[in-house]
PDBQT receptor file of N, H, CA, C and O in Angstrom, charges set to zero:
ATOM      1  N   UNK A   1       0.834  -1.178   0.000  1.00  0.00    +0.000 N 
ATOM      2  CA  UNK A   1       0.000   0.000   0.000  1.00  0.00    +0.000 C 
ATOM      3  C   UNK A   1       0.877   1.240   0.000  1.00  0.00    +0.000 C 
ATOM      4  O   UNK A   1       1.968   1.271   0.569  1.00  0.00    +0.000 OA
ATOM      5  N   UNK A   2       0.349   2.257  -0.664  1.00  0.00    +0.000 N 
ATOM      6  H   UNK A   2      -0.537   2.231  -1.126  1.00  0.00    +0.000 HD
ATOM      7  CA  UNK A   2       1.099   3.503  -0.670  1.00  0.00    +0.000 C 
ATOM      8  C   UNK A   2       0.636   4.398   0.486  1.00  0.00    +0.000 C 
ATOM      9  O   UNK A   2      -0.171   3.977   1.315  1.00  0.00    +0.000 OA
ATOM     10  N   UNK A   3       1.141   5.613   0.538  1.00  0.00    +0.000 N 
ATOM     11  H   UNK A   3       1.797   5.955  -0.135  1.00  0.00    +0.000 HD
ATOM     12  CA  UNK A   3       0.830   6.535   1.633  1.00  0.00    +0.000 C 
ATOM     13  C   UNK A   3      -0.655   6.883   1.700  1.00  0.00    +0.000 C 
ATOM     14  O   UNK A   3      -1.155   7.251   2.763  1.00  0.00    +0.000 OA
ATOM     15  N   UNK A   4      -1.357   6.773   0.591  1.00  0.00    +0.000 N 
ATOM     16  H   UNK A   4      -0.952   6.475  -0.273  1.00  0.00    +0.000 HD
ATOM     17  CA  UNK A   4      -2.791   7.087   0.560  1.00  0.00    +0.000 C 
ATOM     18  C   UNK A   4      -3.659   5.874   0.885  1.00  0.00    +0.000 C 
ATOM     19  O   UNK A   4      -4.886   5.966   0.881  1.00  0.00    +0.000 OA
ATOM     20  N   UNK A   5      -3.023   4.746   1.164  1.00  0.00    +0.000 N 
ATOM     21  H   UNK A   5      -2.026   4.672   1.168  1.00  0.00    +0.000 HD
ATOM     22  CA  UNK A   5      -3.763   3.534   1.486  1.00  0.00    +0.000 C 
ATOM     23  C   UNK A   5      -4.237   2.760   0.266  1.00  0.00    +0.000 C 
ATOM     24  O   UNK A   5      -5.037   1.832   0.388  1.00  0.00    +0.000 OA
ATOM     25  N   UNK A   6      -3.747   3.138  -0.907  1.00  0.00    +0.000 N 
ATOM     26  H   UNK A   6      -3.098   3.892  -1.006  1.00  0.00    +0.000 HD
ATOM     27  CA  UNK A   6      -4.129   2.447  -2.130  1.00  0.00    +0.000 C 
ATOM     28  C   UNK A   6      -3.194   1.258  -2.363  1.00  0.00    +0.000 C 
ATOM     29  O   UNK A   6      -2.004   1.312  -2.054  1.00  0.00    +0.000 OA
ATOM     30  N   UNK A   7      -3.756   0.201  -2.908  1.00  0.00    +0.000 N 
ATOM     31  H   UNK A   7      -4.722   0.157  -3.160  1.00  0.00    +0.000 HD
ATOM     32  CA  UNK A   7      -2.950  -0.983  -3.189  1.00  0.00    +0.000 C 
ATOM     33  C   UNK A   7      -2.098  -0.717  -4.414  1.00  0.00    +0.000 C 
ATOM     34  O   UNK A   7      -2.597  -0.273  -5.448  1.00  0.00    +0.000 OA
ATOM     35  N   UNK A   8      -0.819  -0.991  -4.291  1.00  0.00    +0.000 N 
ATOM     36  H   UNK A   8      -0.413  -1.353  -3.452  1.00  0.00    +0.000 HD
ATOM     37  CA  UNK A   8       0.116  -0.829  -5.396  1.00  0.00    +0.000 C 
ATOM     38  C   UNK A   8       0.567  -2.226  -5.811  1.00  0.00    +0.000 C 
ATOM     39  O   UNK A   8       1.101  -2.983  -5.000  1.00  0.00    +0.000 OA
ATOM     40  N   UNK A   9       0.348  -2.558  -7.076  1.00  0.00    +0.000 N 
ATOM     41  H   UNK A   9      -0.085  -1.943  -7.735  1.00  0.00    +0.000 HD
ATOM     42  CA  UNK A   9       0.725  -3.878  -7.555  1.00  0.00    +0.000 C 
ATOM     43  C   UNK A   9       2.127  -3.846  -8.131  1.00  0.00    +0.000 C 
ATOM     44  O   UNK A   9       2.447  -3.020  -8.985  1.00  0.00    +0.000 OA
ATOM     45  N   UNK A  10       2.939  -4.739  -7.659  1.00  0.00    +0.000 N 
ATOM     46  H   UNK A  10       2.679  -5.410  -6.964  1.00  0.00    +0.000 HD
ATOM     47  CA  UNK A  10       4.305  -4.864  -8.126  1.00  0.00    +0.000 C 
ATOM     48  C   UNK A  10       4.371  -6.045  -9.090  1.00  0.00    +0.000 C 
ATOM     49  O   UNK A  10       3.948  -7.146  -8.739  1.00  0.00    +0.000 OA
ATOM     50  N   UNK A  11       4.885  -5.840 -10.277  1.00  0.00    +0.000 N 
ATOM     51  H   UNK A  11       5.229  -4.945 -10.562  1.00  0.00    +0.000 HD
ATOM     52  CA  UNK A  11       4.915  -6.881 -11.299  1.00  0.00    +0.000 C 
ATOM     53  C   UNK A  11       5.689  -8.112 -10.844  1.00  0.00    +0.000 C 
ATOM     54  O   UNK A  11       5.289  -9.234 -11.156  1.00  0.00    +0.000 OA
ATOM     55  N   UNK A  12       6.772  -7.933 -10.124  1.00  0.00    +0.000 N 
ATOM     56  H   UNK A  12       7.097  -7.022  -9.870  1.00  0.00    +0.000 HD
ATOM     57  CA  UNK A  12       7.561  -9.075  -9.659  1.00  0.00    +0.000 C 
ATOM     58  C   UNK A  12       6.781  -9.920  -8.655  1.00  0.00    +0.000 C 
ATOM     59  O   UNK A  12       6.808 -11.149  -8.713  1.00  0.00    +0.000 OA
ATOM     60  N   UNK A  13       6.097  -9.259  -7.745  1.00  0.00    +0.000 N 
ATOM     61  H   UNK A  13       6.075  -8.261  -7.698  1.00  0.00    +0.000 HD
ATOM     62  CA  UNK A  13       5.297  -9.989  -6.755  1.00  0.00    +0.000 C 
ATOM     63  C   UNK A  13       4.164 -10.740  -7.453  1.00  0.00    +0.000 C 
ATOM     64  O   UNK A  13       3.889 -11.896  -7.132  1.00  0.00    +0.000 OA
ATOM     65  N   UNK A  14       3.513 -10.082  -8.404  1.00  0.00    +0.000 N 
ATOM     66  H   UNK A  14       3.736  -9.143  -8.665  1.00  0.00    +0.000 HD
ATOM     67  CA  UNK A  14       2.436 -10.746  -9.136  1.00  0.00    +0.000 C 
ATOM     68  C   UNK A  14       2.943 -11.961  -9.899  1.00  0.00    +0.000 C 
ATOM     69  O   UNK A  14       2.301 -13.011  -9.905  1.00  0.00    +0.000 OA
ATOM     70  N   UNK A  15       4.089 -11.817 -10.539  1.00  0.00    +0.000 N 
ATOM     71  H   UNK A  15       4.611 -10.964 -10.535  1.00  0.00    +0.000 HD
ATOM     72  CA  UNK A  15       4.656 -12.917 -11.318  1.00  0.00    +0.000 C 
ATOM     73  C   UNK A  15       4.980 -14.120 -10.432  1.00  0.00    +0.000 C 
ATOM     74  O   UNK A  15       4.869 -15.266 -10.868  1.00  0.00    +0.000 OA
ATOM     75  N   UNK A  16       5.371 -13.861  -9.219  1.00  0.00    +0.000 N 
ATOM     76  H   UNK A  16       5.462 -12.930  -8.865  1.00  0.00    +0.000 HD
ATOM     77  CA  UNK A  16       5.709 -14.944  -8.295  1.00  0.00    +0.000 C 
ATOM     78  C   UNK A  16       4.479 -15.613  -7.706  1.00  0.00    +0.000 C 
ATOM     79  O   UNK A  16       4.536 -16.782  -7.324  1.00  0.00    +0.000 OA
ATOM     80  N   UNK A  17       3.369 -14.892  -7.627  1.00  0.00    +0.000 N 
ATOM     81  H   UNK A  17       3.323 -13.942  -7.938  1.00  0.00    +0.000 HD
ATOM     82  CA  UNK A  17       2.220 -15.419  -6.883  1.00  0.00    +0.000 C 
ATOM     83  C   UNK A  17       1.072 -15.910  -7.755  1.00  0.00    +0.000 C 
ATOM     84  O   UNK A  17       0.151 -16.541  -7.238  1.00  0.00    +0.000 OA
ATOM     85  N   UNK A  18       1.093 -15.647  -9.047  1.00  0.00    +0.000 N 
ATOM     86  H   UNK A  18       1.842 -15.134  -9.467  1.00  0.00    +0.000 HD
ATOM     87  CA  UNK A  18      -0.010 -16.057  -9.912  1.00  0.00    +0.000 C 
ATOM     88  C   UNK A  18       0.362 -17.328 -10.658  1.00  0.00    +0.000 C 
ATOM     89  O   UNK A  18       1.395 -17.399 -11.324  1.00  0.00    +0.000 OA
ATOM     90  N   UNK A  19      -0.503 -18.333 -10.534  1.00  0.00    +0.000 N 
ATOM     91  H   UNK A  19      -1.342 -18.275  -9.993  1.00  0.00    +0.000 HD
ATOM     92  CA  UNK A  19      -0.282 -19.585 -11.254  1.00  0.00    +0.000 C 
ATOM     93  C   UNK A  19      -1.205 -19.642 -12.477  1.00  0.00    +0.000 C 
ATOM     94  O   UNK A  19      -1.996 -18.730 -12.716  1.00  0.00    +0.000 OA
ATOM     95  N   UNK A  20      -1.089 -20.709 -13.229  1.00  0.00    +0.000 N 
ATOM     96  H   UNK A  20      -0.446 -21.449 -13.035  1.00  0.00    +0.000 HD
ATOM     97  CA  UNK A  20      -1.858 -20.838 -14.478  1.00  0.00    +0.000 C 
ATOM     98  C   UNK A  20      -3.359 -20.843 -14.232  1.00  0.00    +0.000 C 
ATOM     99  O   UNK A  20      -4.114 -20.248 -15.001  1.00  0.00    +0.000 OA
ATOM    100  N   UNK A  21      -3.798 -21.504 -13.177  1.00  0.00    +0.000 N 
ATOM    101  H   UNK A  21      -3.185 -21.988 -12.552  1.00  0.00    +0.000 HD
ATOM    102  CA  UNK A  21      -5.229 -21.552 -12.874  1.00  0.00    +0.000 C 
ATOM    103  C   UNK A  21      -5.765 -20.145 -12.580  1.00  0.00    +0.000 C 
ATOM    104  O   UNK A  21      -6.862 -19.791 -13.011  1.00  0.00    +0.000 OA
ATOM    105  N   UNK A  22      -4.998 -19.363 -11.858  1.00  0.00    +0.000 N 
ATOM    106  H   UNK A  22      -4.106 -19.651 -11.508  1.00  0.00    +0.000 HD
ATOM    107  CA  UNK A  22      -5.404 -17.988 -11.565  1.00  0.00    +0.000 C 
ATOM    108  C   UNK A  22      -5.472 -17.175 -12.847  1.00  0.00    +0.000 C 
ATOM    109  O   UNK A  22      -6.403 -16.391 -13.033  1.00  0.00    +0.000 OA
ATOM    110  N   UNK A  23      -4.507 -17.348 -13.727  1.00  0.00    +0.000 N 
ATOM    111  H   UNK A  23      -3.751 -17.985 -13.576  1.00  0.00    +0.000 HD
ATOM    112  CA  UNK A  23      -4.523 -16.638 -15.004  1.00  0.00    +0.000 C 
ATOM    113  C   UNK A  23      -5.737 -17.018 -15.846  1.00  0.00    +0.000 C 
ATOM    114  O   UNK A  23      -6.344 -16.158 -16.485  1.00  0.00    +0.000 OA
ATOM    115  N   UNK A  24      -6.094 -18.303 -15.849  1.00  0.00    +0.000 N 
ATOM    116  H   UNK A  24      -5.601 -19.002 -15.330  1.00  0.00    +0.000 HD
ATOM    117  CA  UNK A  24      -7.289 -18.744 -16.577  1.00  0.00    +0.000 C 
ATOM    118  C   UNK A  24      -8.545 -18.086 -16.013  1.00  0.00    +0.000 C 
ATOM    119  O   UNK A  24      -9.416 -17.636 -16.758  1.00  0.00    +0.000 OA
ATOM    120  N   UNK A  25      -8.619 -18.038 -14.693  1.00  0.00    +0.000 N 
ATOM    121  H   UNK A  25      -7.912 -18.403 -14.088  1.00  0.00    +0.000 HD
ATOM    122  CA  UNK A  25      -9.774 -17.424 -14.039  1.00  0.00    +0.000 C 
ATOM    123  C   UNK A  25      -9.862 -15.940 -14.374  1.00  0.00    +0.000 C 
ATOM    124  O   UNK A  25     -10.938 -15.432 -14.690  1.00  0.00    +0.000 OA
ATOM    125  N   UNK A  26      -8.731 -15.247 -14.306  1.00  0.00    +0.000 N 
ATOM    126  H   UNK A  26      -7.856 -15.659 -14.050  1.00  0.00    +0.000 HD
ATOM    127  CA  UNK A  26      -8.709 -13.818 -14.655  1.00  0.00    +0.000 C 
ATOM    128  C   UNK A  26      -9.136 -13.609 -16.101  1.00  0.00    +0.000 C 
ATOM    129  O   UNK A  26      -9.893 -12.689 -16.410  1.00  0.00    +0.000 OA
ATOM    130  N   UNK A  27      -8.647 -14.465 -16.975  1.00  0.00    +0.000 N 
ATOM    131  H   UNK A  27      -8.032 -15.212 -16.724  1.00  0.00    +0.000 HD
ATOM    132  CA  UNK A  27      -9.000 -14.370 -18.401  1.00  0.00    +0.000 C 
ATOM    133  C   UNK A  27     -10.496 -14.532 -18.592  1.00  0.00    +0.000 C 
ATOM    134  O   UNK A  27     -11.109 -13.767 -19.336  1.00  0.00    +0.000 OA
ATOM    135  N   UNK A  28     -11.092 -15.515 -17.934  1.00  0.00    +0.000 N 
ATOM    136  H   UNK A  28     -10.594 -16.136 -17.329  1.00  0.00    +0.000 HD
ATOM    137  CA  UNK A  28     -12.530 -15.736 -18.056  1.00  0.00    +0.000 C 
ATOM    138  C   UNK A  28     -13.323 -14.547 -17.512  1.00  0.00    +0.000 C 
ATOM    139  O   UNK A  28     -14.342 -14.166 -18.088  1.00  0.00    +0.000 OA
ATOM    140  N   UNK A  29     -12.863 -13.968 -16.418  1.00  0.00    +0.000 N 
ATOM    141  H   UNK A  29     -12.035 -14.278 -15.950  1.00  0.00    +0.000 HD
ATOM    142  CA  UNK A  29     -13.536 -12.787 -15.849  1.00  0.00    +0.000 C 
ATOM    143  C   UNK A  29     -13.487 -11.617 -16.826  1.00  0.00    +0.000 C 
ATOM    144  O   UNK A  29     -14.481 -10.913 -17.004  1.00  0.00    +0.000 OA
ATOM    145  N   UNK A  30     -12.348 -11.410 -17.453  1.00  0.00    +0.000 N 
ATOM    146  H   UNK A  30     -11.540 -11.982 -17.309  1.00  0.00    +0.000 HD
ATOM    147  CA  UNK A  30     -12.202 -10.321 -18.410  1.00  0.00    +0.000 C 
ATOM    148  C   UNK A  30     -13.091 -10.550 -19.625  1.00  0.00    +0.000 C 
ATOM    149  O   UNK A  30     -13.747  -9.626 -20.106  1.00  0.00    +0.000 OA
ATOM    150  N   UNK A  31     -13.108 -11.783 -20.117  1.00  0.00    +0.000 N 
ATOM    151  H   UNK A  31     -12.575 -12.533 -19.726  1.00  0.00    +0.000 HD
ATOM    152  CA  UNK A  31     -13.958 -12.102 -21.265  1.00  0.00    +0.000 C 
ATOM    153  C   UNK A  31     -15.421 -11.846 -20.922  1.00  0.00    +0.000 C 
ATOM    154  O   UNK A  31     -16.152 -11.260 -21.720  1.00  0.00    +0.000 OA
ATOM    155  N   UNK A  32     -15.853 -12.282 -19.740  1.00  0.00    +0.000 N 
ATOM    156  H   UNK A  32     -15.259 -12.759 -19.092  1.00  0.00    +0.000 HD
ATOM    157  CA  UNK A  32     -17.249 -12.084 -19.345  1.00  0.00    +0.000 C 
ATOM    158  C   UNK A  32     -17.570 -10.604 -19.206  1.00  0.00    +0.000 C 
ATOM    159  O   UNK A  32     -18.657 -10.171 -19.587  1.00  0.00    +0.000 OA
ATOM    160  N   UNK A  33     -16.646  -9.826 -18.670  1.00  0.00    +0.000 N 
ATOM    161  H   UNK A  33     -15.763 -10.178 -18.360  1.00  0.00    +0.000 HD
ATOM    162  CA  UNK A  33     -16.871  -8.392 -18.536  1.00  0.00    +0.000 C 
ATOM    163  C   UNK A  33     -17.024  -7.735 -19.901  1.00  0.00    +0.000 C 
ATOM    164  O   UNK A  33     -17.878  -6.866 -20.076  1.00  0.00    +0.000 OA
ATOM    165  N   UNK A  34     -16.212  -8.139 -20.863  1.00  0.00    +0.000 N 
ATOM    166  H   UNK A  34     -15.518  -8.845 -20.721  1.00  0.00    +0.000 HD
ATOM    167  CA  UNK A  34     -16.311  -7.591 -22.220  1.00  0.00    +0.000 C 
ATOM    168  C   UNK A  34     -17.658  -7.956 -22.845  1.00  0.00    +0.000 C 
ATOM    169  O   UNK A  34     -18.304  -7.118 -23.473  1.00  0.00    +0.000 OA
ATOM    170  N   UNK A  35     -18.073  -9.205 -22.669  1.00  0.00    +0.000 N 
ATOM    171  H   UNK A  35     -17.547  -9.886 -22.159  1.00  0.00    +0.000 HD
ATOM    172  CA  UNK A  35     -19.369  -9.645 -23.200  1.00  0.00    +0.000 C 
ATOM    173  C   UNK A  35     -20.492  -8.826 -22.572  1.00  0.00    +0.000 C 
ATOM    174  O   UNK A  35     -21.400  -8.380 -23.272  1.00  0.00    +0.000 OA
ATOM    175  N   UNK A  36     -20.436  -8.626 -21.255  1.00  0.00    +0.000 N 
ATOM    176  H   UNK A  36     -19.698  -8.988 -20.686  1.00  0.00    +0.000 HD
ATOM    177  CA  UNK A  36     -21.468  -7.849 -20.556  1.00  0.00    +0.000 C 
ATOM    178  C   UNK A  36     -21.520  -6.412 -21.069  1.00  0.00    +0.000 C 
ATOM    179  O   UNK A  36     -22.604  -5.863 -21.269  1.00  0.00    +0.000 OA
ATOM    180  N   UNK A  37     -20.362  -5.807 -21.279  1.00  0.00    +0.000 N 
ATOM    181  H   UNK A  37     -19.482  -6.253 -21.116  1.00  0.00    +0.000 HD
ATOM    182  CA  UNK A  37     -20.309  -4.429 -21.781  1.00  0.00    +0.000 C 
ATOM    183  C   UNK A  37     -20.879  -4.353 -23.186  1.00  0.00    +0.000 C 
ATOM    184  O   UNK A  37     -21.652  -3.447 -23.496  1.00  0.00    +0.000 OA
ATOM    185  N   UNK A  38     -20.507  -5.293 -24.034  1.00  0.00    +0.000 N 
ATOM    186  H   UNK A  38     -19.879  -6.030 -23.783  1.00  0.00    +0.000 HD
ATOM    187  CA  UNK A  38     -21.020  -5.287 -25.413  1.00  0.00    +0.000 C 
ATOM    188  C   UNK A  38     -22.533  -5.475 -25.440  1.00  0.00    +0.000 C 
ATOM    189  O   UNK A  38     -23.221  -4.848 -26.246  1.00  0.00    +0.000 OA
ATOM    190  N   UNK A  39     -23.052  -6.326 -24.573  1.00  0.00    +0.000 N 
ATOM    191  H   UNK A  39     -22.493  -6.835 -23.919  1.00  0.00    +0.000 HD
ATOM    192  CA  UNK A  39     -24.507  -6.529 -24.512  1.00  0.00    +0.000 C 
ATOM    193  C   UNK A  39     -25.204  -5.279 -24.022  1.00  0.00    +0.000 C 
ATOM    194  O   UNK A  39     -26.244  -4.898 -24.557  1.00  0.00    +0.000 OA
ATOM    195  N   UNK A  40     -24.647  -4.637 -23.015  1.00  0.00    +0.000 N 
ATOM    196  H   UNK A  40     -23.802  -4.947 -22.579  1.00  0.00    +0.000 HD
ATOM    197  CA  UNK A  40     -25.246  -3.407 -22.487  1.00  0.00    +0.000 C 
ATOM    198  C   UNK A  40     -25.252  -2.319 -23.543  1.00  0.00    +0.000 C 
ATOM    199  O   UNK A  40     -26.223  -1.571 -23.653  1.00  0.00    +0.000 OA
ATOM    200  N   UNK A  41     -24.180  -2.218 -24.323  1.00  0.00    +0.000 N 
ATOM    201  H   UNK A  41     -23.391  -2.826 -24.233  1.00  0.00    +0.000 HD
ATOM    202  CA  UNK A  41     -24.107  -1.214 -25.374  1.00  0.00    +0.000 C 
ATOM    203  C   UNK A  41     -25.108  -1.499 -26.499  1.00  0.00    +0.000 C 
ATOM    204  O   UNK A  41     -25.609  -0.571 -27.134  1.00  0.00    +0.000 OA
ATOM    205  N   UNK A  42     -25.394  -2.767 -26.741  1.00  0.00    +0.000 N 
ATOM    206  H   UNK A  42     -24.987  -3.520 -26.226  1.00  0.00    +0.000 HD
ATOM    207  CA  UNK A  42     -26.330  -3.094 -27.817  1.00  0.00    +0.000 C 
ATOM    208  C   UNK A  42     -27.774  -2.748 -27.438  1.00  0.00    +0.000 C 
ATOM    209  O   UNK A  42     -28.621  -2.597 -28.318  1.00  0.00    +0.000 OA
ATOM    210  N   UNK A  43     -28.059  -2.623 -26.142  1.00  0.00    +0.000 N 
ATOM    211  H   UNK A  43     -27.370  -2.746 -25.427  1.00  0.00    +0.000 HD
ATOM    212  CA  UNK A  43     -29.396  -2.267 -25.675  1.00  0.00    +0.000 C 
ATOM    213  C   UNK A  43     -29.651  -0.766 -25.728  1.00  0.00    +0.000 C 
ATOM    214  O   UNK A  43     -30.797  -0.322 -25.653  1.00  0.00    +0.000 OA
ATOM    215  N   UNK A  44     -28.580   0.012 -25.859  1.00  0.00    +0.000 N 
ATOM    216  H   UNK A  44     -27.650  -0.348 -25.920  1.00  0.00    +0.000 HD
ATOM    217  CA  UNK A  44     -28.730   1.480 -25.852  1.00  0.00    +0.000 C 
ATOM    218  C   UNK A  44     -29.267   2.001 -27.161  1.00  0.00    +0.000 C 
ATOM    219  O   UNK A  44     -29.450   3.209 -27.316  1.00  0.00    +0.000 OA
TER     220      UNK A  44
C-alpha cells in the first residue's frame, strides 16, 4: 500500500504469486466483462 492507502501492484510480486489456474480465471472474468459491456451497449 502507498501513503494514501491504495494498493500498489508490483509486477515481480504478481509474477511470483499467480499460477496458471489464476490466469485462466482472470481471463474468463475479463472475457465475461467484455461480453457484458457489449450486450449493455447493444441495448442502448
